[in-house]
C-alpha positions as CSV (number, residue, x, y, z in Angstrom):
1,M,-15.0,186.8,138.8
2,R,-16.5,184.2,136.5
3,E,-18.0,186.8,134.1
4,V,-14.5,188.4,133.6
5,W,-12.8,185.1,133.1
6,Q,-15.4,184.0,130.7
7,G,-15.3,187.2,128.8
8,L,-11.5,186.8,128.3
9,V,-11.4,183.2,127.3
10,A,-14.0,183.8,124.7
11,F,-11.2,185.4,122.6
12,E,-9.2,182.8,120.6
13,H,-6.1,184.6,122.0
14,R,-5.1,188.0,123.3
15,G,-1.7,188.0,121.8
16,S,0.6,190.9,122.7
17,G,0.2,193.8,120.3
18,T,-2.5,192.1,118.2
19,Q,-6.0,193.2,117.1
20,L,-7.4,190.6,119.6
21,E,-5.5,192.1,122.5
22,R,-6.9,195.5,121.6
23,E,-10.4,194.0,121.5
24,A,-10.0,192.3,124.8
25,A,-8.8,195.7,126.3
26,G,-12.0,197.2,124.9
27,W,-14.1,194.6,126.4
28,L,-12.4,195.1,129.9
29,A,-12.9,198.8,129.7
30,A,-16.6,198.4,128.7
31,Y,-17.0,196.0,131.7
32,L,-15.7,198.5,134.2
33,E,-17.6,201.4,132.7
34,A,-20.9,199.4,133.0
35,R,-20.0,199.2,136.6
36,G,-19.7,202.9,137.1
37,F,-16.0,203.5,136.6
38,A,-14.2,205.7,134.1
39,P,-11.5,203.4,132.8
40,D,-8.5,204.8,130.9
41,L,-6.7,203.2,128.0
42,Q,-3.1,204.0,128.3
43,R,-1.5,203.4,125.0
44,F,2.2,202.6,124.1
45,R,4.3,200.6,121.5
46,A,5.6,197.3,122.3
47,P,7.2,194.3,120.4
48,A,4.6,191.9,118.9
49,S,6.9,189.1,120.1
50,W,10.1,188.6,122.1
51,G,11.4,186.4,119.3
52,P,12.8,189.0,116.8
53,E,15.0,190.6,119.3
54,V,16.4,187.4,120.8
55,L,16.8,186.1,117.2
56,A,19.0,189.2,116.5
57,I,20.9,188.5,119.7
58,S,21.5,184.9,118.6
59,L,22.7,186.1,115.2
60,A,25.2,188.4,116.7
61,L,26.4,185.7,119.1
62,G,26.7,183.1,116.2
63,L,28.2,185.2,113.6
64,G,30.6,186.8,116.0
65,S,31.9,183.4,117.3
66,L,31.8,181.6,113.8
67,L,33.5,184.4,111.9
68,G,35.9,185.5,114.7
69,W,34.4,188.9,115.2
70,A,34.9,189.4,118.9
71,P,33.2,192.9,119.1
72,L,30.0,191.3,117.4
73,A,30.0,188.5,119.9
74,A,30.5,190.9,122.9
75,L,27.6,192.9,121.5
76,G,25.5,189.8,121.5
77,F,26.6,188.8,125.0
78,Y,25.6,192.3,126.3
79,G,22.3,192.0,124.4
80,F,21.5,188.6,126.1
81,W,22.2,189.8,129.6
82,A,20.6,193.1,129.0
83,Y,17.4,191.6,127.6
84,F,17.0,189.0,130.4
85,S,17.8,191.5,133.1
86,G,15.9,194.6,132.0
87,W,19.0,196.6,131.3
88,P,19.0,199.6,128.9
89,R,19.2,198.4,125.2
90,P,19.7,201.2,122.6
91,W,18.1,199.3,119.8
92,R,14.9,198.5,121.8
93,A,12.7,200.9,120.0
94,L,13.4,199.1,116.6
95,F,11.4,196.2,117.9
96,A,8.6,198.0,119.8
97,R,6.4,198.8,116.8
98,A,3.1,197.1,117.7
99,P,0.4,199.1,119.5
100,S,-0.7,197.9,123.0
101,Q,-2.5,199.5,126.0
102,N,-3.1,199.1,129.7
103,V,-6.6,199.3,131.1
104,L,-6.6,201.6,134.2
105,A,-9.4,202.3,136.5
106,E,-9.4,204.1,140.1
107,T,-11.5,204.1,143.3
108,G,-10.9,205.7,146.7
109,D,-9.1,208.8,147.7
110,G,-6.1,209.3,149.9
111,P,-2.3,209.9,150.2
112,R,-1.5,206.2,149.6
113,T,-1.6,204.2,146.4
114,L,-2.3,200.4,146.1
115,V,-2.0,199.0,142.6
116,L,-4.0,195.8,141.8
117,M,-2.3,194.5,138.7
118,A,-2.7,191.6,136.2
119,H,-1.7,191.2,132.6
120,Y,-4.4,190.2,130.1
121,D,-2.3,189.4,127.0
122,T,-1.2,186.0,126.0
123,A,1.9,184.4,124.6
124,K,3.0,182.5,121.4
125,T,3.9,178.9,122.3
126,Y,7.4,177.4,121.4
127,F,8.7,173.7,121.4
128,A,10.7,174.5,124.7
129,Y,7.4,175.0,126.5
130,H,6.2,171.5,125.7
131,P,4.9,169.9,129.1
132,R,7.5,167.1,128.8
133,R,10.3,169.6,128.4
134,V,9.4,172.7,130.2
135,R,10.8,171.6,133.6
136,A,14.2,171.8,131.9
137,F,13.5,175.3,130.6
138,R,15.6,176.9,133.4
139,T,18.5,174.6,132.9
140,Q,18.6,175.2,129.2
141,F,18.3,179.0,129.8
142,L,21.3,178.9,132.2
143,A,23.3,176.7,129.7
144,N,22.7,179.4,127.0
145,A,23.7,182.2,129.3
146,A,27.0,180.5,129.9
147,L,27.6,179.7,126.3
148,A,26.8,183.2,125.4
149,G,29.7,184.3,127.6
150,L,32.0,181.8,126.0
151,T,31.4,183.2,122.4
152,V,33.6,186.3,123.3
153,P,36.8,184.4,124.0
154,A,36.0,181.9,121.4
155,A,35.7,184.6,118.8
156,W,39.0,186.0,119.9
157,W,40.9,182.7,119.8
158,G,39.2,181.2,116.9
159,G,39.3,177.5,116.1
160,P,36.8,174.7,116.4
161,V,35.2,175.9,119.7
162,G,34.4,179.2,118.1
163,A,33.0,177.4,115.1
164,A,30.8,175.0,117.2
165,L,29.4,177.9,119.3
166,G,28.6,179.9,116.2
167,V,26.8,177.0,114.6
168,Y,24.9,176.4,118.0
169,F,23.7,180.0,118.1
170,L,22.8,180.2,114.5
171,A,20.7,177.1,115.0
172,Q,19.0,178.8,117.8
173,A,18.2,181.8,115.5
174,S,16.8,179.4,112.9
175,L,14.4,177.9,115.5
176,L,13.3,181.4,116.5
177,A,12.6,182.3,113.0
178,W,10.6,179.1,112.6
179,R,8.6,180.1,115.8
180,E,7.8,183.5,114.5
181,R,6.5,182.1,111.2
182,T,4.5,179.1,112.6
183,A,3.8,179.3,116.3
184,P,0.3,180.1,117.4
185,Y,-0.8,182.2,120.4
186,V,-2.3,180.4,123.3
187,N,-5.8,181.1,124.7
188,G,-4.3,182.0,128.1
189,A,-7.3,180.8,130.4
190,N,-4.8,180.3,133.2
191,D,-2.0,182.9,131.9
192,N,-3.6,185.3,132.7
193,A,-7.4,185.4,132.5
194,S,-7.4,183.8,136.0
195,G,-5.2,186.6,137.3
196,V,-7.3,189.3,135.8
197,A,-10.5,187.8,137.3
198,V,-9.0,187.9,140.8
199,A,-7.6,191.4,140.4
200,V,-10.9,192.8,139.1
201,R,-12.8,191.2,141.9
202,L,-10.4,192.7,144.5
203,F,-10.8,196.0,142.9
204,L,-14.7,195.8,143.0
205,D,-14.5,194.6,146.7
206,L,-12.4,197.6,147.6
207,A,-14.7,199.9,145.6
208,H,-17.6,198.8,147.8
209,R,-15.6,199.1,151.0
210,P,-13.0,201.9,150.3
211,P,-9.8,201.6,152.4
212,S,-9.5,204.7,154.6
213,G,-6.7,206.9,153.2
214,W,-5.9,204.7,150.1
215,R,-6.3,205.4,146.2
216,V,-6.7,202.1,144.6
217,L,-5.6,201.6,141.0
218,L,-6.6,198.6,138.9
219,A,-3.9,198.1,136.3
220,L,-4.7,195.4,133.6
221,T,-1.5,195.4,131.6
222,G,-0.8,194.6,128.0
223,A,2.3,193.2,126.4
224,E,3.5,191.4,129.6
225,E,4.5,188.4,127.6
226,V,7.0,190.4,125.6
227,G,8.9,191.9,128.3
228,A,6.5,193.6,131.0
229,V,6.3,196.4,128.6
230,G,2.8,197.5,129.9
231,A,4.2,197.6,133.5
232,E,7.1,199.7,132.4
233,A,4.7,202.0,130.6
234,L,2.8,202.5,133.8
235,L,6.0,203.0,135.8
236,R,7.1,205.7,133.3
237,S,3.9,207.4,133.3
238,G,4.3,209.2,136.6
239,R,0.9,208.1,137.8
240,L,2.5,206.1,140.8
241,P,4.3,207.6,143.8
242,P,7.5,205.9,145.1
243,D,5.7,204.5,148.0
244,A,2.9,202.8,146.0
245,W,2.3,199.1,146.8
246,I,2.1,196.7,143.7
247,F,0.0,193.6,144.2
248,N,0.2,191.3,141.1
249,V,-1.8,188.2,140.3
250,D,-0.5,185.9,137.5
251,N,-1.3,182.2,136.7
252,V,-3.7,181.2,139.5
253,G,-6.0,178.8,137.8
254,A,-4.4,175.6,138.7
255,G,-1.6,174.2,141.1
256,E,-0.5,175.1,144.6
257,L,-0.5,178.9,145.6
258,F,2.9,180.6,146.2
259,Y,3.8,184.2,146.7
260,A,7.1,185.5,145.1
261,S,9.9,186.5,147.4
262,G,11.9,187.7,144.4
263,E,12.2,187.3,140.7
264,G,14.7,187.5,137.8
265,M,16.0,185.2,135.1
266,L,19.6,186.2,135.5
267,A,20.0,189.2,138.0
268,H,17.8,188.5,141.0
269,Y,15.6,191.2,142.4
270,P,14.2,190.6,145.9
271,H,10.7,191.6,146.6
272,R,10.0,193.8,149.8
273,G,7.5,195.7,151.7
274,P,4.3,195.4,153.8
275,L,2.6,193.2,151.3
276,L,5.4,190.5,151.4
277,E,5.6,190.7,155.2
278,A,1.8,190.2,155.5
279,A,2.1,187.1,153.2
280,H,4.9,185.6,155.4
281,G,2.5,185.5,158.3
282,L,-0.7,184.4,156.5
283,E,-1.5,180.6,156.0
284,G,-2.4,179.5,152.6
285,A,0.6,180.3,150.4
286,R,4.3,179.5,150.4
287,P,7.3,181.7,149.4
288,V,9.1,181.1,146.1
289,A,12.1,182.8,144.4
290,Y,10.8,182.9,141.0
291,R,13.6,182.3,138.5
292,L,11.7,180.7,135.6
293,A,10.8,183.9,134.1
294,Y,9.7,187.3,135.5
295,F,6.4,189.2,136.2
296,D,4.9,192.6,135.6
297,T,6.5,193.4,139.1
298,L,10.0,193.2,137.7
299,P,10.3,196.9,136.7
300,F,8.9,197.9,140.1
301,A,11.2,195.7,142.1
302,R,14.2,197.0,140.2
303,Q,13.1,200.4,141.5
304,R,12.7,199.1,145.1
305,Y,8.8,199.5,145.2
306,A,6.8,197.4,147.6
307,V,5.7,194.5,145.5
308,L,4.1,191.1,145.8
309,T,2.9,188.5,143.1
310,L,0.6,185.4,143.8
311,I,1.1,182.6,141.4
312,R,0.2,178.9,141.4
313,L,2.8,176.2,140.4
314,E,3.0,172.5,139.8
315,G,6.6,171.1,140.0
316,G,7.9,174.7,139.9
317,V,6.1,175.6,136.8
318,P,2.8,177.2,136.0
319,P,0.4,174.6,134.6
320,N,0.1,174.6,130.8
321,W,2.6,177.4,130.6
322,H,2.7,179.0,127.3
323,W,1.1,175.8,125.6
324,P,-2.1,175.2,123.7
325,S,-3.3,173.3,126.7
326,D,-3.8,176.6,128.5
327,A,-7.5,176.6,127.7
328,P,-10.5,176.7,129.9
329,S,-10.6,173.0,130.4
330,G,-7.2,173.3,132.1
331,V,-8.4,175.8,134.9
332,R,-9.9,174.8,138.1
333,W,-12.3,177.4,139.3
334,D,-12.0,176.5,143.0
335,R,-8.3,177.5,142.8
336,I,-9.3,180.9,141.5
337,E,-11.8,181.4,144.3
338,E,-9.2,180.2,146.8
339,T,-6.7,182.8,145.4
340,H,-9.3,185.6,145.7
341,A,-10.0,184.5,149.4
342,Y,-6.3,184.6,150.3
343,A,-5.6,187.9,148.7
344,A,-8.8,189.4,150.4
345,R,-7.5,188.2,153.6
346,L,-4.1,189.6,153.0
347,L,-5.4,192.9,152.1
348,G,-7.8,192.9,155.1
349,R,-4.7,192.7,157.4
350,L,-3.1,195.8,155.8
351,L,-6.0,198.1,155.0
352,S,-8.6,199.8,157.2
353,L,-11.9,198.9,155.3
354,K,-15.2,200.8,155.7
355,K,-18.0,198.7,157.2
356,G,-20.7,197.3,154.9
């Protein structure tokens, strides 16, 4: 595990859709190939950042409210809810121009499929992720969702409320433009080199002790930080049957271990299936309904796949989340080892492993 983790944190960052993300994918593929696997790079297009689309949504909300254009405000309101709930957005392809890729490898053979998943890309920072402010992130987000809903009647009626809301969302757009110009990518030692290290180790464990009747797919996804785009590409690829189990590992280098019972920033999607049931009965992790953001499991949870995500939290937030302090010094290696041990025990309860 440490070799994989060290290989990833050696990159300055692995920002979604960047050259360094592509180089990190190549490094992961070479690592797996050197161990006898035939990795596949599944390529797709993704946004280079979530900022431009959310900036455009903020502009629609702000201008619609300020100028009294109710249809434009309604478009912005739909865009806000659609973006953060994973609903269809006709304009989405306009923002998905950066090349990204998933690193896939398989072992075992059988009628059932287990996916071991972790994203390897990293995020840009933003002032809202500052450690002194990040615990208010959820409250601020819900306030923005409520204010976005008010822009439509405010645009219709006009007056000072519409003007105030317009100025507010135009200020949000200005801050996002500033972020896109100036914010650096984080190293991502915790988010998510730690999860990749655990997922790869679990995959190698199962390759040495193949579970009877199971095909095991390692899916190291790109572009998670810009909307779980790599996970969506895997879902659309047709490589997974509808009864596949999705086991995701994210942010496990510090804090207390949890397993997600559901996720979603606006609409909530409960997790289900044997992986979750096994976690309920296994000591070492507690359940959490994760509403701060969402995981790579979101596209699968929306399609009612059996999913489970492991994550470590401090005060309800991943330590050093999307901040420059997400560096190797902020990771506790014993937490990564404990996560692997928990995940291995969980899988051992569900899979019939060959001896040896």
